[in-house]
Structures are given as structure tokens and as C-alpha cells.
N, CA, C, O and the ligand as a Tripos MOL2 file, in Angstrom:
@<TRIPOS>MOLECULE
protein
  237   235    60     0     0
PROTEIN
NO_CHARGES

@<TRIPOS>ATOM
      1 N          46.2410    8.8050    2.6470 N.3       1 MET1
      2 CA         47.4130    9.6120    2.3080 C.3       1 MET1
      3 C          48.6820    8.8500    2.6620 C.2       1 MET1
      4 O          48.8220    8.3360    3.7720 O.2       1 MET1
      5 N          49.5550    8.7860    1.7540 N.am      2 SER2
      6 CA         50.8380    8.1480    2.0370 C.3       2 SER2
      7 C          51.9130    9.2060    2.1090 C.2       2 SER2
      8 O          52.1240    9.9600    1.1590 O.2       2 SER2
      9 N          52.5870    9.2570    3.2290 N.am      3 LYS3
     10 CA         53.6760   10.1900    3.3890 C.3       3 LYS3
     11 C          54.7700    9.5360    4.1920 C.2       3 LYS3
     12 O          54.7330    8.3340    4.4550 O.2       3 LYS3
     13 N          55.7470   10.3320    4.5820 N.am      4 ARG4
     14 CA         56.8830    9.8470    5.3420 C.3       4 ARG4
     15 C          57.6340    8.7530    4.6050 C.2       4 ARG4
     16 O          57.7160    7.6130    5.0640 O.2       4 ARG4
     17 N          58.1700    9.1150    3.4740 N.am      5 THR5
     18 CA         59.1370    8.2430    2.8170 C.3       5 THR5
     19 C          60.5090    8.7960    3.1670 C.2       5 THR5
     20 O          60.7930    9.9650    2.9030 O.2       5 THR5
     21 N          61.3330    7.9960    3.7390 N.am      6 SER6
     22 CA         62.5790    8.4690    4.3340 C.3       6 SER6
     23 C          63.5360    9.0460    3.2860 C.2       6 SER6
     24 O          63.7770    8.4510    2.2360 O.2       6 SER6
     25 N          64.0660   10.2130    3.6080 N.am      7 GLY7
     26 CA         65.0790   10.8190    2.7510 C.3       7 GLY7
     27 C          64.5600   11.2840    1.4070 C.2       7 GLY7
     28 O          65.3190   11.3990    0.4450 O.2       7 GLY7
     29 N          63.2860   11.5470    1.3400 N.am      8 GLU8
     30 CA         62.7150   11.9740    0.0730 C.3       8 GLU8
     31 C          62.4750   13.4670    0.0840 C.2       8 GLU8
     32 O          61.7280   13.9650    0.9270 O.2       8 GLU8
     33 N          63.0850   14.1840   -0.8220 N.am      9 GLY9
     34 CA         62.8720   15.6110   -0.8970 C.3       9 GLY9
     35 C          61.6990   15.9100   -1.8000 C.2       9 GLY9
     36 O          61.0050   15.0060   -2.2630 O.2       9 GLY9
     37 N          61.4860   17.1860   -2.0430 N.am     10 PRO10
     38 CA         60.4250   17.5800   -2.9530 C.3      10 PRO10
     39 C          60.7070   17.0810   -4.3640 C.2      10 PRO10
     40 O          61.8540   17.0320   -4.8070 O.2      10 PRO10
     41 N          59.6610   16.7220   -5.0430 N.am     11 ARG11
     42 CA         59.7880   16.1630   -6.3820 C.3      11 ARG11
     43 C          58.9320   16.9750   -7.3360 C.2      11 ARG11
     44 O          57.8210   17.3820   -6.9970 O.2      11 ARG11
     45 N          59.4460   17.2050   -8.5100 N.am     12 CYS12
     46 CA         58.7050   17.9720   -9.5020 C.3      12 CYS12
     47 C          57.4450   17.2190   -9.9230 C.2      12 CYS12
     48 O          57.5270   16.0650  -10.3420 O.2      12 CYS12
     49 N          56.2850   17.8570   -9.8170 N.am     13 PRO13
     50 CA         55.0350   17.1840  -10.1850 C.3      13 PRO13
     51 C          54.8560   17.0740  -11.6970 C.2      13 PRO13
     52 O          53.9640   16.3720  -12.1740 O.2      13 PRO13
     53 N          55.7060   17.7680  -12.4440 N.am     14 PHE14
     54 CA         55.5420   17.7900  -13.8990 C.3      14 PHE14
     55 C          56.3790   16.7200  -14.5820 C.2      14 PHE14
     56 O          55.8940   16.0060  -15.4590 O.2      14 PHE14
     57 N          57.6360   16.6130  -14.1750 N.am     15 CYS15
     58 CA         58.5080   15.6380  -14.8230 C.3      15 CYS15
     59 C          59.0070   14.5780  -13.8470 C.2      15 CYS15
     60 O          59.6660   13.6200  -14.2510 O.2      15 CYS15
     61 N          58.6920   14.7510  -12.5530 N.am     16 GLY16
     62 CA         59.0580   13.7350  -11.5760 C.3      16 GLY16
     63 C          60.5020   13.8000  -11.1420 C.2      16 GLY16
     64 O          60.9610   12.9280  -10.4040 O.2      16 GLY16
     65 N          61.2300   14.8070  -11.5780 N.am     17 SER17
     66 CA         62.6370   14.9290  -11.2210 C.3      17 SER17
     67 C          62.8060   15.3970   -9.7860 C.2      17 SER17
     68 O          62.0020   16.1740   -9.2720 O.2      17 SER17
     69 N          63.8460   14.9210   -9.1590 N.am     18 GLN18
     70 CA         64.1680   15.4170   -7.8200 C.3      18 GLN18
     71 C          65.3090   16.4230   -7.8820 C.2      18 GLN18
     72 O          65.8320   16.8460   -6.8520 O.2      18 GLN18
     73 N          65.6820   16.7930   -9.0740 N.am     19 ASP19
     74 CA         66.7310   17.7970   -9.2400 C.3      19 ASP19
     75 C          66.0960   19.1780   -9.1490 C.2      19 ASP19
     76 O          65.9290   19.8830  -10.1440 O.2      19 ASP19
     77 N          65.7500   19.5360   -7.9190 N.am     20 VAL20
     78 CA         65.0620   20.8010   -7.6970 C.3      20 VAL20
     79 C          65.8300   21.6160   -6.6760 C.2      20 VAL20
     80 O          66.6180   21.0830   -5.8940 O.2      20 VAL20
     81 N          65.5890   22.9040   -6.6970 N.am     21 GLU21
     82 CA         66.2070   23.7620   -5.7050 C.3      21 GLU21
     83 C          65.1830   24.7480   -5.1710 C.2      21 GLU21
     84 O          64.1870   25.0560   -5.8250 O.2      21 GLU21
     85 N          65.4500   25.2340   -3.9690 N.am     22 LEU22
     86 CA         64.4930   26.1440   -3.3350 C.3      22 LEU22
     87 C          64.4430   27.4530   -4.0980 C.2      22 LEU22
     88 O          65.4710   28.0730   -4.3720 O.2      22 LEU22
     89 N          63.2490   27.8570   -4.4320 N.am     23 HIS23
     90 CA         63.0690   29.0710   -5.2270 C.3      23 HIS23
     91 C          62.5870   30.2110   -4.3510 C.2      23 HIS23
     92 O          63.1010   31.3260   -4.4470 O.2      23 HIS23
     93 N          61.6250   29.9540   -3.5130 N.am     24 ALA24
     94 CA         61.1190   30.9640   -2.5780 C.3      24 ALA24
     95 C          60.6410   30.2600   -1.3300 C.2      24 ALA24
     96 O          60.0970   29.1570   -1.3860 O.2      24 ALA24
     97 N          60.8520   30.9140   -0.2040 N.am     25 LEU25
     98 CA         60.5510   30.2660    1.0680 C.3      25 LEU25
     99 C          59.0520   30.0650    1.2390 C.2      25 LEU25
    100 O          58.6080   29.0920    1.8490 O.2      25 LEU25
    101 N          58.2890   30.9870    0.7000 N.am     26 PHE26
    102 CA         56.8480   30.8790    0.8320 C.3      26 PHE26
    103 C          56.1900   30.9770   -0.5300 C.2      26 PHE26
    104 O          56.5960   31.7680   -1.3810 O.2      26 PHE26
    105 N          55.1780   30.1680   -0.7170 N.am     27 GLY27
    106 CA         54.4090   30.2200   -1.9550 C.3      27 GLY27
    107 C          53.1150   30.9620   -1.7200 C.2      27 GLY27
    108 O          53.0680   31.9360   -0.9690 O.2      27 GLY27
    109 N          52.0620   30.4930   -2.3700 N.am     28 SER28
    110 CA         50.7670   31.1510   -2.2300 C.3      28 SER28
    111 C          50.2110   30.9610   -0.8270 C.2      28 SER28
    112 O          49.4220   31.7720   -0.3410 O.2      28 SER28
    113 N          50.6290   29.8920   -0.1930 N.am     29 LEU29
    114 CA         50.2660   29.6790    1.1930 C.3      29 LEU29
    115 C          51.5360   29.6500    2.0110 C.2      29 LEU29
    116 O          52.6120   29.3380    1.5010 O.2      29 LEU29
    117 N          51.4000   29.9860    3.3110 N.am     30 MET30
    118 CA         52.6000   30.0740    4.1400 C.3      30 MET30
    119 C          53.2030   28.7110    4.4130 C.2      30 MET30
    120 O          54.3840   28.6060    4.7450 O.2      30 MET30
    121 N          52.4050   27.6710    4.2770 N.am     31 LEU31
    122 CA         52.9580   26.3470    4.5220 C.3      31 LEU31
    123 C          53.5220   25.7350    3.2600 C.2      31 LEU31
    124 O          53.9530   24.5820    3.2570 O.2      31 LEU31
    125 N          53.5180   26.5140    2.1800 N.am     32 MET32
    126 CA         54.0860   26.0360    0.9330 C.3      32 MET32
    127 C          55.4110   26.7400    0.6770 C.2      32 MET32
    128 O          55.6030   27.8980    1.0490 O.2      32 MET32
    129 N          56.3080   26.0210    0.0420 N.am     33 SER33
    130 CA         57.5240   26.6490   -0.4570 C.3      33 SER33
    131 C          57.5530   26.4710   -1.9730 C.2      33 SER33
    132 O          57.0030   25.5100   -2.5120 O.2      33 SER33
    133 N          58.1940   27.3990   -2.6360 N.am     34 GLN34
    134 CA         58.3160   27.2780   -4.0820 C.3      34 GLN34
    135 C          59.6640   26.6820   -4.4340 C.2      34 GLN34
    136 O          60.6980   27.0920   -3.9070 O.2      34 GLN34
    137 N          59.6410   25.7250   -5.3180 N.am     35 TYR35
    138 CA         60.8590   25.0810   -5.7860 C.3      35 TYR35
    139 C          60.9830   25.2460   -7.2800 C.2      35 TYR35
    140 O          59.9970   25.3760   -8.0060 O.2      35 TYR35
    141 N          62.2360   25.2350   -7.7190 N.am     36 TYR36
    142 CA         62.5160   25.3560   -9.1420 C.3      36 TYR36
    143 C          63.0810   24.0400   -9.6310 C.2      36 TYR36
    144 O          64.0580   23.5300   -9.0830 O.2      36 TYR36
    145 N          62.4690   23.4980  -10.6560 N.am     37 CYS37
    146 CA         62.9180   22.2300  -11.2020 C.3      37 CYS37
    147 C          63.9610   22.4720  -12.2920 C.2      37 CYS37
    148 O          63.7130   23.1880  -13.2620 O.2      37 CYS37
    149 N          65.1230   21.8650  -12.1140 N.am     38 ASN38
    150 CA         66.1600   21.9930  -13.1350 C.3      38 ASN38
    151 C          65.8900   21.0970  -14.3390 C.2      38 ASN38
    152 O          66.4810   21.2710  -15.4060 O.2      38 ASN38
    153 N          65.0000   20.1500  -14.1520 N.am     39 GLY39
    154 CA         64.6970   19.2220  -15.2410 C.3      39 GLY39
    155 C          63.8650   19.8800  -16.3260 C.2      39 GLY39
    156 O          64.2330   19.8600  -17.5010 O.2      39 GLY39
    157 N          62.7420   20.4630  -15.9290 N.am     40 CYS40
    158 CA         61.8480   21.0630  -16.9200 C.3      40 CYS40
    159 C          61.7510   22.5710  -16.7370 C.2      40 CYS40
    160 O          60.9540   23.2390  -17.3960 O.2      40 CYS40
    161 N          62.5700   23.0940  -15.8390 N.am     41 ARG41
    162 CA         62.6510   24.5310  -15.6100 C.3      41 ARG41
    163 C          61.2920   25.1290  -15.3150 C.2      41 ARG41
    164 O          60.8430   26.0750  -15.9620 O.2      41 ARG41
    165 N          60.6620   24.5520  -14.3300 N.am     42 THR42
    166 CA         59.3470   25.0160  -13.9170 C.3      42 THR42
    167 C          59.3560   25.2380  -12.4160 C.2      42 THR42
    168 O          59.9660   24.4730  -11.6700 O.2      42 THR42
    169 N          58.6860   26.2760  -11.9830 N.am     43 VAL43
    170 CA         58.5300   26.5250  -10.5560 C.3      43 VAL43
    171 C          57.2610   25.8310  -10.0910 C.2      43 VAL43
    172 O          56.2060   25.9510  -10.7130 O.2      43 VAL43
    173 N          57.3770   25.1120   -9.0020 N.am     44 PHE44
    174 CA         56.2000   24.4570   -8.4340 C.3      44 PHE44
    175 C          56.2010   24.6620   -6.9290 C.2      44 PHE44
    176 O          57.1980   25.0870   -6.3450 O.2      44 PHE44
    177 N          55.0890   24.3580   -6.3210 N.am     45 GLU45
    178 CA         54.9700   24.5440   -4.8770 C.3      45 GLU45
    179 C          54.9360   23.1930   -4.1850 C.2      45 GLU45
    180 O          54.3790   22.2160   -4.6870 O.2      45 GLU45
    181 N          55.5460   23.1770   -3.0250 N.am     46 HIS46
    182 CA         55.6190   21.9440   -2.2550 C.3      46 HIS46
    183 C          55.2980   22.2700   -0.8050 C.2      46 HIS46
    184 O          55.7690   23.2710   -0.2640 O.2      46 HIS46
    185 N          54.5110   21.4370   -0.1940 N.am     47 ILE47
    186 CA         54.1010   21.6990    1.1920 C.3      47 ILE47
    187 C          55.2840   21.4810    2.1290 C.2      47 ILE47
    188 O          55.9630   20.4550    2.0830 O.2      47 ILE47
    189 N          55.5050   22.4700    2.9740 N.am     48 ARG48
    190 CA         56.5650   22.3420    3.9640 C.3      48 ARG48
    191 C          56.0680   21.4360    5.0740 C.2      48 ARG48
    192 O          55.1030   21.7590    5.7650 O.2      48 ARG48
    193 N          56.7140   20.3280    5.2380 N.am     49 ASP49
    194 CA         56.2400   19.3590    6.2090 C.3      49 ASP49
    195 C          57.2800   19.0970    7.2830 C.2      49 ASP49
    196 O          56.9550   18.6240    8.3720 O.2      49 ASP49
    197 N          58.5090   19.4000    6.9790 N.am     50 ASP50
    198 CA         59.5950   18.9960    7.8690 C.3      50 ASP50
    199 C          59.9200   20.0600    8.9130 C.2      50 ASP50
    200 O          60.3560   19.7330   10.0160 O.2      50 ASP50
    201 N          59.7110   21.3270    8.5720 N.am     51 GLU51
    202 CA         60.1180   22.3900    9.4730 C.3      51 GLU51
    203 C          58.9300   23.2390    9.8690 C.2      51 GLU51
    204 O          58.0420   23.4810    9.0500 O.2      51 GLU51
    205 N          58.8970   23.6880   11.0900 N.am     52 PRO52
    206 CA         57.8720   24.6460   11.4740 C.3      52 PRO52
    207 C          58.1520   25.9790   10.7950 C.2      52 PRO52
    208 O          59.3120   26.3020   10.5380 O.2      52 PRO52
    209 N          57.1370   26.7450   10.5050 N.am     53 PRO53
    210 CA         57.3290   28.0460    9.8800 C.3      53 PRO53
    211 C          58.1030   28.9920   10.7860 C.2      53 PRO53
    212 O          58.0560   28.8890   12.0120 O.2      53 PRO53
    213 N          58.8070   29.9040   10.1580 N.am     54 ALA54
    214 CA         59.7350   30.7610   10.8990 C.3      54 ALA54
    215 C          59.0640   32.0310   11.4150 C.2      54 ALA54
    216 O          59.7390   33.0180   11.7060 O.2      54 ALA54
    217 N          57.7830   32.0060   11.5250 N.am     55 PHE55
    218 CA         57.0900   33.1580   12.0730 C.3      55 PHE55
    219 C          56.3520   32.7220   13.3410 C.2      55 PHE55
    220 O          55.9320   31.5690   13.4350 O.2      55 PHE55
    221 N          56.1900   33.5870   14.2840 N.am     56 PRO56
    222 CA         55.5520   33.2220   15.5480 C.3      56 PRO56
    223 C          54.0730   32.9400   15.3520 C.2      56 PRO56
    224 O          53.3800   33.6610   14.6340 O.2      56 PRO56
    225 N          53.6070   31.9040   15.9840 N.am     57 GLN57
    226 CA         52.1950   31.5800   15.9180 C.3      57 GLN57
    227 C          51.4030   32.5250   16.8300 C.2      57 GLN57
    228 O          51.9050   33.0080   17.8450 O.2      57 GLN57
    229 N          50.1930   32.7630   16.4470 N.am     58 GLU58
    230 CA         49.3370   33.5680   17.3140 C.3      58 GLU58
    231 C          48.9710   32.7510   18.5550 C.2      58 GLU58
    232 O          48.8510   31.5270   18.4950 O.2      58 GLU58
    233 N          48.8010   33.4270   19.6400 N.am     59 ARG59
    234 CA         48.4840   32.6800   20.8480 C.3      59 ARG59
    235 C          47.3720   33.3370   21.6450 C.2      59 ARG59
    236 O          46.9840   32.8300   22.6970 O.2      59 ARG59
    237 ZN         60.3340   19.1390  -13.6530 Zn       60 ZN60
@<TRIPOS>BOND
     1     1     2 1
     2     2     3 1
     3     3     4 2
     4     3     5 am
     5     5     6 1
     6     6     7 1
     7     7     8 2
     8     7     9 am
     9     9    10 1
    10    10    11 1
    11    11    12 2
    12    11    13 am
    13    13    14 1
    14    14    15 1
    15    15    16 2
    16    15    17 am
    17    17    18 1
    18    18    19 1
    19    19    20 2
    20    19    21 am
    21    21    22 1
    22    22    23 1
    23    23    24 2
    24    23    25 am
    25    25    26 1
    26    26    27 1
    27    27    28 2
    28    27    29 am
    29    29    30 1
    30    30    31 1
    31    31    32 2
    32    31    33 am
    33    33    34 1
    34    34    35 1
    35    35    36 2
    36    35    37 am
    37    37    38 1
    38    38    39 1
    39    39    40 2
    40    39    41 am
    41    41    42 1
    42    42    43 1
    43    43    44 2
    44    43    45 am
    45    45    46 1
    46    46    47 1
    47    47    48 2
    48    47    49 am
    49    49    50 1
    50    50    51 1
    51    51    52 2
    52    51    53 am
    53    53    54 1
    54    54    55 1
    55    55    56 2
    56    55    57 am
    57    57    58 1
    58    58    59 1
    59    59    60 2
    60    59    61 am
    61    61    62 1
    62    62    63 1
    63    63    64 2
    64    63    65 am
    65    65    66 1
    66    66    67 1
    67    67    68 2
    68    67    69 am
    69    69    70 1
    70    70    71 1
    71    71    72 2
    72    71    73 am
    73    73    74 1
    74    74    75 1
    75    75    76 2
    76    75    77 am
    77    77    78 1
    78    78    79 1
    79    79    80 2
    80    79    81 am
    81    81    82 1
    82    82    83 1
    83    83    84 2
    84    83    85 am
    85    85    86 1
    86    86    87 1
    87    87    88 2
    88    87    89 am
    89    89    90 1
    90    90    91 1
    91    91    92 2
    92    91    93 am
    93    93    94 1
    94    94    95 1
    95    95    96 2
    96    95    97 am
    97    97    98 1
    98    98    99 1
    99    99   100 2
   100    99   101 am
   101   101   102 1
   102   102   103 1
   103   103   104 2
   104   103   105 am
   105   105   106 1
   106   106   107 1
   107   107   108 2
   108   107   109 am
   109   109   110 1
   110   110   111 1
   111   111   112 2
   112   111   113 am
   113   113   114 1
   114   114   115 1
   115   115   116 2
   116   115   117 am
   117   117   118 1
   118   118   119 1
   119   119   120 2
   120   119   121 am
   121   121   122 1
   122   122   123 1
   123   123   124 2
   124   123   125 am
   125   125   126 1
   126   126   127 1
   127   127   128 2
   128   127   129 am
   129   129   130 1
   130   130   131 1
   131   131   132 2
   132   131   133 am
   133   133   134 1
   134   134   135 1
   135   135   136 2
   136   135   137 am
   137   137   138 1
   138   138   139 1
   139   139   140 2
   140   139   141 am
   141   141   142 1
   142   142   143 1
   143   143   144 2
   144   143   145 am
   145   145   146 1
   146   146   147 1
   147   147   148 2
   148   147   149 am
   149   149   150 1
   150   150   151 1
   151   151   152 2
   152   151   153 am
   153   153   154 1
   154   154   155 1
   155   155   156 2
   156   155   157 am
   157   157   158 1
   158   158   159 1
   159   159   160 2
   160   159   161 am
   161   161   162 1
   162   162   163 1
   163   163   164 2
   164   163   165 am
   165   165   166 1
   166   166   167 1
   167   167   168 2
   168   167   169 am
   169   169   170 1
   170   170   171 1
   171   171   172 2
   172   171   173 am
   173   173   174 1
   174   174   175 1
   175   175   176 2
   176   175   177 am
   177   177   178 1
   178   178   179 1
   179   179   180 2
   180   179   181 am
   181   181   182 1
   182   182   183 1
   183   183   184 2
   184   183   185 am
   185   185   186 1
   186   186   187 1
   187   187   188 2
   188   187   189 am
   189   189   190 1
   190   190   191 1
   191   191   192 2
   192   191   193 am
   193   193   194 1
   194   194   195 1
   195   195   196 2
   196   195   197 am
   197   197   198 1
   198   198   199 1
   199   199   200 2
   200   199   201 am
   201   201   202 1
   202   202   203 1
   203   203   204 2
   204   203   205 am
   205   205   206 1
   206   206   207 1
   207   207   208 2
   208   207   209 am
   209   209   210 1
   210   210   211 1
   211   211   212 2
   212   211   213 am
   213   213   214 1
   214   214   215 1
   215   215   216 2
   216   215   217 am
   217   217   218 1
   218   218   219 1
   219   219   220 2
   220   219   221 am
   221   221   222 1
   222   222   223 1
   223   223   224 2
   224   223   225 am
   225   225   226 1
   226   226   227 1
   227   227   228 2
   228   227   229 am
   229   229   230 1
   230   230   231 1
   231   231   232 2
   232   231   233 am
   233   233   234 1
   234   234   235 1
   235   235   236 2
@<TRIPOS>SUBSTRUCTURE
     1 MET1         2 RESIDUE 1 A MET
     2 SER2         6 RESIDUE 1 A SER
     3 LYS3        10 RESIDUE 1 A LYS
     4 ARG4        14 RESIDUE 1 A ARG
     5 THR5        18 RESIDUE 1 A THR
     6 SER6        22 RESIDUE 1 A SER
     7 GLY7        26 RESIDUE 1 A GLY
     8 GLU8        30 RESIDUE 1 A GLU
     9 GLY9        34 RESIDUE 1 A GLY
    10 PRO10       38 RESIDUE 1 A PRO
    11 ARG11       42 RESIDUE 1 A ARG
    12 CYS12       46 RESIDUE 1 A CYS
    13 PRO13       50 RESIDUE 1 A PRO
    14 PHE14       54 RESIDUE 1 A PHE
    15 CYS15       58 RESIDUE 1 A CYS
    16 GLY16       62 RESIDUE 1 A GLY
    17 SER17       66 RESIDUE 1 A SER
    18 GLN18       70 RESIDUE 1 A GLN
    19 ASP19       74 RESIDUE 1 A ASP
    20 VAL20       78 RESIDUE 1 A VAL
    21 GLU21       82 RESIDUE 1 A GLU
    22 LEU22       86 RESIDUE 1 A LEU
    23 HIS23       90 RESIDUE 1 A HIS
    24 ALA24       94 RESIDUE 1 A ALA
    25 LEU25       98 RESIDUE 1 A LEU
    26 PHE26      102 RESIDUE 1 A PHE
    27 GLY27      106 RESIDUE 1 A GLY
    28 SER28      110 RESIDUE 1 A SER
    29 LEU29      114 RESIDUE 1 A LEU
    30 MET30      118 RESIDUE 1 A MET
    31 LEU31      122 RESIDUE 1 A LEU
    32 MET32      126 RESIDUE 1 A MET
    33 SER33      130 RESIDUE 1 A SER
    34 GLN34      134 RESIDUE 1 A GLN
    35 TYR35      138 RESIDUE 1 A TYR
    36 TYR36      142 RESIDUE 1 A TYR
    37 CYS37      146 RESIDUE 1 A CYS
    38 ASN38      150 RESIDUE 1 A ASN
    39 GLY39      154 RESIDUE 1 A GLY
    40 CYS40      158 RESIDUE 1 A CYS
    41 ARG41      162 RESIDUE 1 A ARG
    42 THR42      166 RESIDUE 1 A THR
    43 VAL43      170 RESIDUE 1 A VAL
    44 PHE44      174 RESIDUE 1 A PHE
    45 GLU45      178 RESIDUE 1 A GLU
    46 HIS46      182 RESIDUE 1 A HIS
    47 ILE47      186 RESIDUE 1 A ILE
    48 ARG48      190 RESIDUE 1 A ARG
    49 ASP49      194 RESIDUE 1 A ASP
    50 ASP50      198 RESIDUE 1 A ASP
    51 GLU51      202 RESIDUE 1 A GLU
    52 PRO52      206 RESIDUE 1 A PRO
    53 PRO53      210 RESIDUE 1 A PRO
    54 ALA54      214 RESIDUE 1 A ALA
    55 PHE55      218 RESIDUE 1 A PHE
    56 PRO56      222 RESIDUE 1 A PRO
    57 GLN57      226 RESIDUE 1 A GLN
    58 GLU58      230 RESIDUE 1 A GLU
    59 ARG59      234 RESIDUE 1 A ARG
    60 ZN60       237 GROUP 0 **** ****
């Protein structure tokens, strides 16, 4: 797995555009966020990797 490319935001998996905006904080999974691509006008999901989720973890 290759990750940690500096300064790289979510990218549209359909057209490869980085012209995306946050659509919903959570997708089908809590670690996913939904983004809206302005390039092809498609909503896609992107794994949240940079921030911890805003809900308390069970302990
Ligand atoms: Zn796109």
C-alpha cells in the first residue's frame, strides 16, 4: 500500500480530479467521508485518514 503523499487531498476515483468538496461527514462506514466531485459531478467516498472520528471510542 502506498500512502502518505504530502499535501494530497481526496481525489475523484472516476475522473481523477482533485476539484472535490466535502459532501457528507460520514459515508457508509464511519471512517469514510463522502465527497462531491465538481469535475464529473459524482459523489464518492474517501477514507478519513488524517483526523480521528468525532465520536467517543468505546472503552
Ligand atoms: Zn470526478
